[in-house]
N, C-alpha and C positions, 0 to 999 in steps of 0.2 A: 722267280714268276713267268708265265709259260707267254710264249709268243704267239700263240693261235690268236687267229683272228676271225670275225662274223662279217658278212658286207651283208648291206643292202640300198637299195635307190628311192631317192622319195621323187614319184613319180611324175606328181607335176610340176619339178622342174629338170624331169630330163629334155632335151633340142633333137634326142635322134642323130647327134653325129657320128657315135658310133665308134669313135677314138675308144672305150672299153672293149666292145667287142675285137678288133684289131688288138689290143691288148692281151686280154686274155677269153679269146670263145670259149674257155672249157666252165665258163663262170659267167660270161653274161651274153646273150642273146637277143636279137630283134623281135617282136611280136608283131602282132599281127597288124597295129595301127600306128609301126614305123617307130615306136620307141624301146630302149633297152630297157630289159629285165635279166635280173639275178637268176640264175637256175640253181635249182635245186641239189642237183649233179647234174655232172658233163652230160647226159642223155636227159635227165629230167624236167621235169614240168617249171614251171613259168611263174616266176613268184610274185604278187601282189604285194602293191605298192607298202613298204616298210616292215615287208615280211625279211628274215634276216636266213642267210645260209654261211653254213662254217666254209672256210678258203683251205682248198687243201697247202699244205704245206711248201710246197715246192711251185704254187703258184701266189704266194704271198706278197711276193715284191711285185709281178705283175699288176696285182689290184689295185695296189698302195697307187702305183703308178697310174693308169687308169683313172683314181679318185683324183692324183694332184693334178692330171692334164685334163679334168674333163670341162668340157666349157660351160656346162648346164649345173656344174659345180653340185653335180646330184647325188652320189656315191658318199655312201656312208663307211669306213671303215674302224670296226671295233675289238677292242680286244676283249677275244671270251671270257678271261676269269673275273674283268671287274667294268666291263662297258664302254669306258673309255675311249675317244674316236682317237683315234692314229693319223689320221685322212680323211678326210673332207672336208667343208663346210666347218664343220664344230673341233676340228682336230685344234688344241694351243700349241 
């Protein structure tokens, strides 16, 4: 099975602490509202609540660490192949 993952943020739970932006600034960015958002690509548009983006292989562990350390527990990391959450509030 592939190790490719996708990520999304549950915006209503985001506290704006910014740990995710510190872990993976290529993937996460602050919006004008002070909350963190997933970027479509490194310089891309910010995705809205629930929209998923592919995580580059070299950033996979940083994104998983961001999800695990998120104070708002709002970052979801799912396997691309089967949609199973590997990090975040619904991870087994």
